N, C-alpha and C positions, 0 to 999 in steps of 0.2 A: 136546538137553540144554539145561537152563535156565541163564540167566546169573545167576540168583539164588544168593547165597552160602548154602550149606546151614547149617541151624541145628545146630551141634554140641553145644549144650546148656551150654557153658561160657563163652561170650563175656560175657554179662552179669555173671556171677560174677567172671570174670577182670578186667574193667574196673573193677568195684567195688573189687577188691583193689588194683589199680594206683592208683586214686584215693585209697584209704585210705593206701597207702604214701607218696604225695606229701603228703597232709595231715598224717600223723604226722611225717614228716621236716620239713615246714615248721614244725610246732609245736616240735619239738626245736631247730631252727635259731633260731626267734624267741626262745625261752627263753634260749638261749645268747647271742644278740646283745644281748638286753635285760639280761642278767645281768652285763655288763661295761661300765663307763662309756665306754671307748674305742670299743667296737663299737656301743653304743646311740646315741651321738651321730652316728657315721657313718651308721648305718642310717636313722635318722630324717631326716637331711639328704638322703640318697640318695632315699628314698621321697618326700620333699617336692619334690625337683627332677626326679625320674624321670617321664618322660612318654611313653616309647616302648612300654611294656608295662603291663599291668594287674597290677602287683605290689602286694601288701598283706600284713599279718601272717599271714594264713591261706594265702597263695600267694606264696612268694618265688622262684618259678620251678619248674622240674621237678626239685626237689631230692631226691626219693626215690632216684633212680638214683645221685646223687652221695653221698648218705649211705651207701648200700650199698657203693659202690666204695671209699669212705674206710675201710671196715672190712676190705677184703681187699687193698688195695694196700699193700705194705710202706712203712714210714715213711721209709726211706732214699731214696725216689724223689723226683725233681723232677716235679711235676704240671704238665703243659701243658694248660690249659683253653682249647681252641680255640672261640671264640664264647662268651665268658664273660658277656656282658651286664654287669650290675651286680656280678657276682662274689660274691653272697651265699653261693653254694654253696662258695666257697673256704674258708669258715669250717670246713667239715668236714675240710679238709686243713691246718689250722693247725699240726699237729704233724709234718707231712711235711717233708722237706728244704727244699723251695721250692715255691711256687705261682706259676706264670706265667699270667696271664690275657691272652688275645688277643681283641680285638673291634674291629670297625670302627665300629659304630653308637654305642656308649655311650662318652661321654667318660671319660678316665682319672680325672679328678677326681670322677666320680660312680660310682666302684666301691669296694667294700669293700677296705680296706687292712689287712694284717696285717704282723707283723714279718718273715714269710717270703715276702711277696708282691712281685711285680713285674708291672706292667701295661703293655701295649703297645696302641696304637691302630693297627690295620692289618688288611688282609684276611689270611685264613689263608695264601693263596697267596704273598703278598708277604713275610709274616713268615718262612715256612719257607725262603725263599731266603736269608735273612740269618743263619741259625743252623746249628749242628751240635748236635743234642740232647745235653744233659748226661746222662751215664750215672751211675747208673741213672735211668731216667725212665719216665713213663707219660703218654700223651696221651689226652685225652677230647674228643670232638666230639659233643655231645649236643644234640639239637633245633636243629641249625644248618641252615637252609635253603640250597639251592644257588644263592643269589643272585649270588655273585661267583666262580663256578667250581664244579668238582666237588670240594667240600670233603672228601667221604669218601675219594676217591682221593688227594688231596693229603696228607691226614693219614696214610693207610696207607703211602704212599710215603716220607714223611719220618720216621716214627717206627717203632721196633721193637715197642713195647708200646702197644697202643691199645684204646680202647673207642669205638665209633661207633654212634649210634642216631639215626635220624630217621624218624618215623612217616608217611612219604609214602604216598599211596594212588594207585591207578591209576584 
């Protein structure tokens, strides 16, 4: 048996669609951020100071997933964004009950702030030890590497309603 992954005929098309969704979500996000003075000023300041990732107007993170989640998660939920980075994706949850962004690497003052947001500088593991999740809630752990523990397990154990995705390869 060959170790080569069989060509199933959909991979290239699939990845083009995923890239398209991320690009389109970044465009929607950029338009929304630039259309409001409060968010425009914050966004430009964050991008100017930001040095941890290659963020730009056409790539504000892996926001396609967040855009789609924001459409299906009920507005009465508190959103826990575990590994939020600069929290641009939080804009999609500005109408939800509350947005809580948790990240160790990105300073709190370099994250997008909204009327409903609260930011914490912490590892995911340390943060969940200090809280009892607000109900109703929804936790997201998207594109978070396992640098400071098994984040997937930590989030699954701490929250009832979760979305977890990390594209690790073997």
